[in-house]
C-alpha positions as CSV (number, residue, x, y, z in Angstrom):
1,X,0.1,-0.1,-0.6
2,X,2.6,2.3,0.6
3,X,3.9,2.6,-3.2
4,X,0.2,3.3,-4.5
5,X,0.3,6.4,-1.5
6,X,3.6,7.3,-3.3
7,X,2.1,7.3,-6.4
8,X,-0.5,9.1,-5.8
9,X,1.4,11.8,-4.5
10,X,3.2,11.8,-7.2
11,X,0.3,12.2,-9.5
12,X,-1.2,14.5,-7.5
13,X,1.9,16.7,-7.5
14,X,2.3,16.3,-11.2
15,X,-1.2,17.5,-12.0
16,X,-1.0,20.7,-9.7
17,X,1.2,22.2,-12.5
18,X,-1.3,22.0,-14.8
19,X,-3.1,25.5,-14.5
20,X,-6.6,25.6,-13.7
21,X,-8.0,24.4,-17.0
22,X,-8.7,20.9,-17.8
23,X,-5.7,19.0,-19.7
24,X,-7.2,17.3,-23.1
25,X,-6.4,13.9,-22.8
26,X,-5.3,12.3,-26.3
27,X,-5.2,8.4,-26.7
28,X,-4.5,5.9,-29.2
29,X,-6.9,4.1,-30.8
30,X,-5.1,0.4,-29.6
31,X,-6.7,-1.6,-26.6
32,X,-3.9,0.5,-24.2
33,X,-4.9,3.6,-25.3
34,X,-8.5,2.9,-25.2
35,X,-8.5,1.7,-21.6
36,X,-5.9,4.6,-20.7
37,X,-8.0,7.6,-21.9
38,X,-10.8,7.4,-20.0
39,X,-9.2,5.8,-16.6
40,X,-6.4,9.0,-16.9
41,X,-10.0,11.4,-17.7
42,X,-11.6,9.8,-14.5
43,X,-8.4,10.5,-11.9
44,X,-8.1,14.1,-13.8
45,X,-12.2,14.5,-12.9
46,X,-11.6,13.2,-9.5
47,X,-8.6,15.5,-9.0
48,X,-10.8,18.9,-9.7
49,X,-10.6,19.2,-13.3
50,X,-14.0,18.8,-13.8
51,X,-15.3,17.3,-17.5
52,X,-12.2,16.2,-19.2
53,X,-12.2,16.1,-23.2
54,X,-11.0,12.3,-24.1
55,X,-9.9,12.2,-27.7
56,X,-9.0,9.2,-29.5
57,X,-6.5,9.3,-32.4
58,X,-4.5,6.8,-34.8
59,X,-1.8,5.0,-34.0
60,X,0.0,6.6,-36.9
61,X,-0.8,10.1,-36.3
62,X,0.8,12.8,-34.2
63,X,-0.4,13.0,-31.2
64,X,0.4,17.2,-31.9
65,X,-1.5,17.3,-35.2
66,X,-4.6,15.7,-33.7
67,X,-4.9,18.5,-31.1
68,X,-4.0,21.3,-33.4
69,X,-6.4,20.0,-36.3
70,X,-9.4,20.8,-33.4
71,X,-8.1,23.4,-31.6
72,X,-6.4,26.6,-34.2
73,X,-5.2,28.2,-31.0
74,X,-2.7,25.5,-30.1
75,X,1.0,26.2,-31.3
76,X,3.8,24.2,-31.9
């Protein structure tokens, strides 16, 4: 259980650096990505970010290109 507590604390420290706006979760369209996207989204919601957008992208796609195509305000 000590490792779980340590990992939870590390996650909380990392999330605290995201700022006030909900992050966007990008996940790939394979088994691990499709499972991980909603899990991470739920964890972020529980951390106080409210509804988090989850975008599934093709494995061969660039995550940055996928995000930029949906949000012109994203810069490289």
